[in-house]
MARKELUM-122226 format. One record per residue (C-alpha): residue in three letters; x, y, z. Coordinates in Angstrom, 3 decimals, decimal comma, always signed. Each point is the difference from the previous one (the first is absolute). Layout:
# residues N
residu ALA&east X&north Y&up Z $
...
END
This chain:
# residues 85
residu MET&east -228,198&north +87,350&up +47,764 $
residu GLN&east -1,501&north +2,527&up -2,425 $
residu LEU&east -3,419&north -1,579&up +0,495 $
residu ILE&east +0,306&north +0,368&up +3,777 $
residu ASN&east +0,994&north +3,661&up -0,368 $
residu LEU&east -2,914&north +0,622&up -2,382 $
residu LEU&east -2,498&north -1,693&up +2,325 $
residu GLY&east +1,348&north +1,984&up +2,951 $
residu ALA&east -0,354&north +3,263&up -1,918 $
residu LEU&east -3,569&north -0,860&up -1,036 $
residu LEU&east -0,932&north -0,904&up +3,563 $
residu LEU&east +1,419&north +3,261&up +1,341 $
residu ALA&east -1,805&north +1,976&up -2,707 $
residu GLY&east -3,290&north -1,682&up +0,935 $
residu VAL&east +0,508&north +0,698&up +3,689 $
residu ALA&east +0,836&north +3,650&up -0,704 $
residu THR&east -3,086&north +0,356&up -2,209 $
residu ALA&east -2,263&north -1,563&up +2,628 $
residu ALA&east +1,480&north +2,186&up +2,731 $
residu ALA&east -0,566&north +3,148&up -2,055 $
residu MET&east -3,605&north -0,901&up -0,857 $
residu PRO&east -2,643&north +1,855&up +2,022 $
residu GLN&east -1,935&north -2,149&up +2,489 $
residu SER&east -3,250&north +0,623&up -1,893 $
residu MET&east +1,471&north -1,453&up -3,202 $
residu SER&east +1,767&north -3,006&up +1,487 $
residu ASN&east -2,874&north -1,208&up +2,210 $
residu ASN&east -3,291&north +0,916&up -1,562 $
residu ASP&east -2,216&north -2,878&up +1,199 $
residu ASN&east -0,400&north +1,088&up +3,626 $
residu ALA&east +1,646&north +2,401&up +2,407 $
residu GLN&east +3,227&north -1,753&up +0,935 $
residu SER&east +1,681&north -0,210&up +3,364 $
residu MET&east +3,753&north +0,248&up +0,255 $
residu THR&east +0,209&north -2,738&up +2,640 $
residu ALA&east -0,450&north -3,746&up -0,183 $
residu ALA&east -3,376&north -1,331&up +1,118 $
residu ALA&east -0,594&north -3,388&up +1,581 $
residu ALA&east -2,778&north -1,982&up -1,629 $
residu PRO&east -3,157&north -0,337&up +2,113 $
residu PRO&east -1,105&north -3,511&up +1,060 $
residu GLY&east -1,101&north -2,079&up -2,992 $
residu CYS&east +1,952&north +2,187&up -2,421 $
residu ARG&east +3,448&north -0,010&up -1,585 $
residu TRP&east +2,096&north +2,338&up -2,136 $
residu VAL&east +0,834&north -1,458&up -3,430 $
residu GLY&east +2,888&north +1,291&up -2,127 $
residu LYS&east +3,730&north +0,230&up +0,585 $
residu ALA&east +2,169&north +3,075&up -0,439 $
residu PRO&east +1,622&north +1,321&up -2,074 $
residu ILE&east -2,168&north -1,272&up -2,856 $
residu CYS&east -3,460&north -0,459&up +1,485 $
residu GLY&east -3,171&north -1,036&up -1,744 $
residu GLY&east -1,979&north -1,919&up +2,548 $
residu SER&east -3,374&north -1,567&up -0,624 $
residu CYS&east -2,429&north -1,855&up +2,233 $
residu ASN&east -1,034&north -3,659&up -0,235 $
residu GLY&east -3,548&north -0,944&up -0,964 $
residu ASN&east -1,044&north -0,411&up +3,638 $
residu GLU&east +1,270&north +3,488&up +0,934 $
residu ALA&east -1,271&north +3,529&up -0,590 $
residu GLU&east +2,249&north +2,974&up -0,729 $
residu ARG&east -0,280&north +2,551&up +2,786 $
residu GLU&east +2,790&north +2,477&up -0,784 $
residu ARG&east +2,995&north +0,761&up -2,243 $
residu ASP&east +3,150&north +1,653&up +1,307 $
residu ILE&east +3,593&north +0,485&up -1,141 $
residu ARG&east +1,346&north -0,980&up +3,441 $
residu GLY&east -2,569&north -2,432&up +1,398 $
residu ASP&east +1,691&north -1,896&up +2,811 $
residu GLY&east +3,618&north +0,938&up -0,692 $
residu ALA&east +2,368&north +1,154&up -2,730 $
residu ALA&east -1,322&north +2,457&up -2,597 $
residu CYS&east -0,760&north -1,126&up -3,550 $
residu GLN&east +1,877&north +1,639&up -2,855 $
residu THR&east -2,630&north -1,242&up -2,455 $
residu GLY&east -3,501&north -1,271&up +0,638 $
residu LYS&east -1,708&north -0,220&up +3,378 $
residu LYS&east -0,539&north -2,462&up +2,790 $
residu VAL&east -3,570&north -1,168&up +0,536 $
residu LEU&east -1,732&north -0,632&up +3,320 $
residu CYS&east -2,002&north -3,211&up -0,501 $
residu CYS&east -2,599&north -1,137&up +2,549 $
residu ARG&east -1,922&north -3,277&up +0,246 $
residu ARG&east -3,568&north +0,238&up -1,255 $
END
């Protein structure tokens, strides 16, 4: 039970820290949209919230990185838009 309480407290602290972080610090790869974006034909979003860290396969090229991608926002890491070469 203590472990569950500790993990809950750490999760809440991480969420509060991420929420307080300026947009320019939390998403410095590209300008980020606050809405989910559907992947264009031949592409897919890789990475699953809350702990993202997507990467493309060898037959795909990375087109974009985003904290939200096609859905829920990442607390750590980013989702990657991968498109067929």
